[in-house]
C-alpha positions, 0 to 999 in steps of 0.5 A, spaced: 423 360 065 427 353 063 432 351 068 438 352 062 436 360 062 436 360 070 443 357 070 445 362 064 442 367 068 444 366 075 451 363 072 458 367 074 465 365 072 462 359 068 459 356 075 452 357 077 451 360 083 449 355 089 442 358 089 441 356 082 442 349 084 438 349 090 432 352 085 433 347 080 434 340 084 428 337 089 429 339 095 430 334 101 434 333 107 440 331 103 440 335 096 441 330 090 447 334 087 451 332 094 450 324 092 455 326 086 463 326 087 465 333 087 468 332 080 461 330 077 459 336 080 463 341 076 460 345 069 453 344 071 451 349 066 455 346 060 452 341 055 453 334 057 449 332 051 452 336 045 447 333 040 441 336 043 444 341 048 442 338 054 446 341 060 449 337 065 444 339 071 438 337 067 440 330 067 442 330 074 435 332 075 432 327 071 436 322 075 434 325 082 426 325 079 427 317 078 431 316 072 435 310 073 437 308 066 440 311 060 433 310 056 429 313 062 434 319 062 433 319 054 426 319 055 425 325 060 431 329 057 433 327 049 440 326 052 444 320 049 438 321 043 444 323 038 450 319 036 450 316 043 457 320 045 455 322 052 452 315 054 458 313 058 457 320 062 450 319 063 451 312 066 456 314 070 452 320 073 447 314 074 451 309 077 454 315 082 447 317 084 444 311 085 450 307 089 451 302 083 459 303 083 
């Protein structure tokens, strides 16, 4: 089962169930999702990259797994590989996660 299917399976009222987030993200003392401002943790199962249908949680997971640039996220998820309209959003997630704000 892909992460997209997992989120869609466990989703209730448009928001993923908290246990779905725990299953999708690496575990450590601080969950990667907790490193982001609350506003960026909304709509985790929504497509952030519309062109390639990449959901936000997949992009967050790529960043949590070491992607530190838009190009690295693109290689792992194909996000930003279409017309690039999501580059700003992906860049913002990277900045917030790695503390480059």
